[in-house]
C-alpha positions as CSV (number, residue, x, y, z in Angstrom):
1,M,15.2,-11.3,-1.1
2,T,14.4,-14.8,-2.5
3,T,12.3,-15.4,-5.5
4,N,9.4,-16.5,-3.3
5,T,9.5,-13.2,-1.3
6,V,6.2,-11.3,-1.2
7,K,7.0,-7.7,-2.1
8,I,4.9,-5.2,-0.2
9,V,4.4,-1.4,-0.4
10,I,2.9,0.6,2.4
11,V,1.0,3.8,1.7
12,D,-0.1,5.9,4.7
13,D,0.3,9.6,5.5
14,H,1.4,8.9,9.0
15,A,5.1,8.0,9.3
16,L,4.8,6.4,12.7
17,Y,2.0,4.1,11.4
18,R,4.2,3.1,8.4
19,L,7.1,2.4,10.8
20,G,4.8,0.2,13.0
21,V,3.5,-1.8,10.1
22,R,7.0,-2.3,8.7
23,S,8.2,-3.4,12.0
24,V,5.5,-6.0,12.4
25,I,5.9,-7.4,8.9
26,E,9.7,-7.6,9.2
27,D,9.5,-9.3,12.6
28,Q,6.6,-11.7,12.0
29,L,6.7,-12.4,8.2
30,P,10.2,-13.3,7.1
31,E,8.8,-14.3,3.7
32,C,7.8,-10.7,3.1
33,S,9.8,-7.7,2.1
34,I,8.9,-4.0,2.2
35,V,10.0,-2.6,-1.1
36,G,8.5,0.9,-0.8
37,E,6.8,3.4,1.5
38,Y,4.8,6.4,0.4
39,S,3.0,9.1,2.3
40,T,0.5,10.0,-0.4
41,G,-1.4,8.1,-3.1
42,Q,0.1,10.5,-5.7
43,E,3.6,9.3,-4.8
44,L,2.5,5.7,-5.3
45,L,0.9,6.4,-8.6
46,I,4.1,8.2,-9.9
47,K,6.2,5.2,-8.8
48,L,3.8,2.7,-10.4
49,E,3.4,4.6,-13.6
50,N,2.6,2.3,-16.5
51,C,2.3,-0.5,-13.9
52,K,6.0,-1.4,-14.0
53,N,7.8,-3.1,-11.1
54,L,4.5,-3.8,-9.3
55,P,4.7,-5.1,-5.8
56,D,2.7,-8.2,-4.9
57,L,0.7,-6.4,-2.3
58,I,-0.1,-2.8,-1.5
59,L,-1.2,-1.9,2.1
60,L,-3.2,1.3,1.5
61,D,-4.7,3.8,4.0
62,I,-8.2,5.0,3.2
63,V,-7.9,8.6,4.4
64,M,-5.0,10.5,2.9
65,P,-4.4,14.0,1.6
66,E,-4.7,14.9,-2.1
67,I,-6.4,11.7,-3.1
68,S,-8.1,9.0,-1.0
69,G,-7.1,5.4,-0.7
70,I,-10.4,4.4,-2.2
71,E,-9.7,6.5,-5.3
72,I,-6.2,5.1,-5.6
73,A,-7.6,1.5,-5.3
74,Q,-10.1,2.3,-8.1
75,I,-7.3,3.6,-10.3
76,L,-5.1,0.6,-9.6
77,R,-8.1,-1.8,-10.3
78,E,-8.4,-0.2,-13.8
79,Q,-4.7,0.2,-14.7
80,C,-3.1,-2.6,-12.8
81,P,-5.8,-5.2,-12.1
82,E,-3.3,-7.9,-11.0
83,T,-2.2,-5.8,-8.1
84,R,-3.5,-7.0,-4.7
85,I,-4.6,-4.3,-2.2
86,I,-5.4,-4.4,1.5
87,M,-7.1,-1.3,2.8
88,L,-6.0,-0.2,6.3
89,S,-7.6,2.5,8.3
90,S,-8.6,3.6,11.8
91,E,-11.8,4.8,10.3
92,S,-14.8,2.8,11.6
93,T,-17.8,4.7,10.3
94,P,-20.2,2.5,8.3
95,E,-20.0,4.8,5.3
96,T,-16.2,4.4,5.1
97,V,-16.2,0.7,5.8
C-alpha cells in the first residue's frame, strides 16, 4: 500500500455482497485498498472507537441488523466528520432514498 492509496472499509450484512464489492474495487481500482469489512454497524463503531485509524472512505449499507446505515452515518458525521461515506443499498423506495 502506497502513501497515496485510498483506504476503504465495506459495511454490509451480506457476505456475498461484500465479496463482490471487494472484487470490483481490487480489480478496477488499483489505487484503492480494502482495509476492513464488517457485517454490522456496531462492529464498525467498535473498530473506529475514538475515530482512530480512520479509513478514507466507508461504503455503508443502509439496511442492516441492530443499527441502520443511516444511524451509523449520523454517528460518524458527529464523531468523525472528516470521514467520507458512500451509502449503498438495493433499497429503492422514495422514503429510503
